[in-house]
C-alpha positions in Angstrom: 105.2 109.9 119.0 106.0 107.5 121.8 107.4 104.1 122.6 105.0 101.5 123.9 105.9 100.0 127.2 103.8 97.9 129.6 102.1 100.2 132.0 103.0 98.1 135.0 106.7 98.8 134.5 106.7 102.5 133.8 107.0 103.6 137.4 109.4 100.9 138.5 113.1 100.4 138.0 113.5 97.8 135.3 115.8 94.8 135.8 118.9 94.9 133.6 118.1 91.7 131.9 115.2 92.7 129.7 114.0 90.1 127.2 113.8 90.4 123.4 111.0 88.5 121.6 112.0 85.9 119.0 113.2 87.4 115.7 113.2 86.0 112.2 116.3 84.2 110.8 117.1 85.9 107.6 118.8 84.9 104.4 122.6 85.0 104.6 123.0 87.5 101.7 126.7 87.1 101.4 126.1 83.5 100.2 124.5 84.9 97.1 126.3 88.1 96.4 129.3 90.1 97.7 128.9 93.5 96.1 128.5 95.2 99.4 130.4 98.4 100.1 131.1 100.6 103.1 131.6 103.6 100.7 129.2 106.5 101.0 126.9 107.6 98.1 125.0 110.9 97.9 121.4 111.0 98.9 119.6 112.3 95.8 116.4 111.3 94.0 117.9 111.3 90.5 121.1 111.6 88.6 123.7 109.3 90.1 122.8 109.3 93.8 121.6 106.8 96.4 118.2 106.2 95.0 119.2 105.8 91.3 120.4 102.7 89.6 123.7 100.8 90.0 125.0 98.6 87.2 126.3 95.3 88.5 128.7 93.5 86.1 127.7 90.1 84.8 130.2 88.2 82.7 128.3 86.2 80.1 130.7 85.4 77.3 134.4 84.7 76.9 136.5 85.2 73.8 137.1 82.4 71.3 139.9 80.0 72.4 142.7 80.1 69.8 144.3 77.0 68.4 147.8 77.3 67.1 147.4 81.1 66.8 149.5 83.3 64.6 147.9 86.4 66.0 147.6 86.6 69.8 145.7 89.9 69.8 142.2 88.8 68.9 139.2 87.9 71.0 136.4 89.9 72.8 134.8 89.1 76.1 131.2 89.9 76.8 130.6 91.7 80.1 127.0 92.6 80.6 125.3 94.5 83.3 122.3 94.0 85.6 120.4 97.2 86.5 119.9 97.3 90.3 117.4 99.9 91.5 118.7 101.4 94.8 116.6 102.5 97.7 117.6 104.1 100.9 116.3 102.3 104.0 116.3 103.9 107.4 115.3 102.4 110.8 114.8 105.2 113.4 114.2 104.7 117.1 114.4 106.9 120.2 114.4 106.8 124.0 113.3 109.6 126.3 115.0 110.9 129.4 112.2 109.5 131.6 112.7 106.0 130.1 116.4 106.2 130.6 115.8 107.4 134.2 113.5 104.4 135.0 116.2 101.9 133.9 115.3 101.3 130.3 118.3 100.0 128.4 119.1 101.3 124.9 120.6 98.0 123.9 117.2 96.3 123.5 115.9 99.1 121.3 119.1 98.8 119.2 118.7 95.0 118.7 115.0 94.9 117.9 115.3 97.7 115.4 118.4 96.2 113.8 116.5 93.0 113.3 113.6 95.0 111.8 116.0 96.5 109.2 117.3 93.1 108.4 113.8 91.8 107.9 113.1 94.6 105.4 116.3 93.9 103.4 115.5 90.2 103.5 112.0 90.8 102.1 113.5 92.8 99.1 115.6 89.7 98.2 112.9 87.2 98.9 110.6 89.1 96.5 112.8 88.0 93.6 112.5 84.3 94.5 109.6 83.5 92.2 108.9 80.9 89.5 108.4 83.8 87.1 112.0 84.8 87.6 113.7 81.5 88.0 111.5 79.0 86.3 109.6 75.9 87.5 110.6 74.8 91.0 113.5 72.4 91.2 111.6 70.6 94.0 107.9 70.9 94.8 107.2 68.8 97.9 105.9 68.9 101.4 108.9 70.1 103.4 108.2 67.7 106.3 108.8 64.7 103.9 112.0 65.7 102.2 115.0 63.4 102.5 118.6 63.3 101.3 117.3 61.9 98.0 115.7 65.3 97.4 119.1 67.0 98.0 120.5 64.7 95.3 117.7 65.9 93.0 118.6 69.5 93.7 122.3 68.8 93.1 121.7 67.0 89.8 119.6 69.9 88.5 122.3 72.4 89.4 125.3 70.6 87.8 126.8 73.7 86.2 126.7 75.8 89.4 130.1 76.7 90.8 128.4 77.0 94.2 125.2 75.5 95.6 123.9 77.7 98.4 120.6 76.5 99.7 118.3 78.4 102.1 115.0 77.0 103.2 112.2 77.4 105.8 112.3 75.7 109.2 110.2 72.7 108.2 112.6 71.8 105.3 115.8 72.6 107.2 114.8 70.7 110.3 114.7 67.4 108.3 118.5 67.6 108.0 119.4 69.3 111.3 120.1 66.0 113.0 122.0 63.1 111.3 122.8 59.6 112.4 125.6 61.1 114.4 123.9 62.1 117.7 126.5 64.9 118.2 125.7 66.5 114.9 123.0 69.0 115.9 123.4 71.5 113.1 123.9 71.8 109.4 127.2 73.4 108.4 128.8 74.6 105.2 129.6 71.7 102.9 127.0 69.4 104.3 125.2 67.0 101.9 127.3 68.2 99.0 126.1 71.8 99.3 128.4 74.8 99.7 126.0 76.2 102.3 122.7 75.1 103.8 120.9 77.9 105.8 117.7 78.5 107.7 115.4 81.5 107.0 112.1 81.7 108.7 110.0 84.3 106.8 109.0 83.5 103.2 105.9 85.8 103.0 107.6 88.0 100.4 108.7 85.2 98.1 106.6 83.7 95.3 103.5 81.6 95.8 104.3 78.4 97.8 108.1 79.2 97.7 109.8 78.0 100.8 113.4 77.7 99.6 116.0 78.8 97.1 119.2 77.3 95.8 121.6 79.6 93.9 125.0 80.3 92.7 126.6 83.7 93.6 125.4 85.1 90.2 121.8 84.3 90.7 120.9 87.5 92.5 122.5 90.9 91.8 122.8 92.9 95.0 124.5 96.1 95.9 124.7 98.2 99.0 126.2 101.5 99.9 126.1 103.9 102.9 124.2 107.2 102.6 126.5 110.1 102.4 126.6 112.6 105.3 127.3 116.2 104.4 129.8 118.3 106.4 127.0 119.9 108.4 125.5 116.5 109.3 128.8 115.1 110.3 129.1 118.0 112.8 125.6 117.5 114.2 125.5 113.7 114.4 127.5 111.0 116.0 127.8 108.2 113.5 129.6 104.9 113.0 129.5 101.8 110.7 128.3 98.4 111.8 129.0 95.2 110.0 126.1 92.7 109.8 126.7 89.0 109.9 125.7 88.7 106.3 128.6 90.8 105.1 126.7 94.1 104.7 127.6 97.3 106.4 125.0 99.8 107.8 125.4 103.2 109.2 124.2 104.1 112.7 123.6 107.8 113.5 122.8 109.3 116.9 121.4 112.8 117.8 119.5 114.5 120.5 116.4 116.5 119.9 116.8 120.0 121.4 113.0 120.3 121.8 112.2 117.0 123.5 115.7 116.0 124.7 114.9 112.5 123.4 117.9 110.6 122.1 117.4 109.4 118.6 119.2 106.8 116.5 118.8 105.4 113.1 120.3 102.5 111.1 120.7 103.6 107.4 121.7 101.8 104.3 121.3 102.1 100.5 120.4 98.7 99.1 119.1 97.1 95.9 118.6 93.7 94.5 117.6 92.3 91.0 117.6 89.0 89.2 121.2 88.3 88.0 121.7 85.1 86.0 118.3 83.5 86.1 119.8 80.1 85.1 122.0 80.2 88.2 119.1 79.9 90.7 116.2 77.6 91.4 113.2 78.0 93.7 111.8 75.3 95.9 108.1 75.0 96.6 106.2 73.3 99.5 104.0 71.0 97.5 100.7 72.8 98.0 98.4 73.6 95.1 
């Protein structure tokens, strides 16, 4: 097991400003769900541990409104649950003493692997964004031809939503990145009547031809926890918690192999996603057959 470095740089001291290749822009998960926790949960394959199922509450029915009541103690609320299958995701990486001695910087390994973990979690959520889950696309159009009129169509079709959070690919998003105001070079929360309008670049895990999604916070049921470390592991590992920009927390662990003296790290999180309220989300398609 070895890292892959350009052979021309192995023997030389590496400049401190190493470059990182372009990474995907991922879905801002906190725009669609907030059931993320920094609490630890045991790593077990069954029972009630990390890889079992978590029930996420979904309120679906209120009690009957009373008119001129004579008895105030009546009425039942319906609180359903969405089963979210949880999986543990771990992103390990290492650096050798020789690589450290030649000037390699751990920071670049940290960043590229953190992006890789985000890509994986993003693909889990994107896998739910299908017409089978959320019905016929609210908009099916070549993304290079969309206009503000199409945003109006989306808003009209999502009238009951408390929030309209739209995430799309670069072709769709770029049509709105510059407005008539030459100083407006980005799309911000609240633009075009949307609560948020975000860019995400990889839609390969989504449904056929899907290149966007608009949803309320109930559209996708998501949950995350940190894997639990036993007392022995806490003594053997250095660990900390990192907050991602999307509101999720992940655990980072560090240890040194006594055999190879390589320094190992891993990012770890327990995460799951499922369709929440299917009427609170709409897919967007790119107009291809």
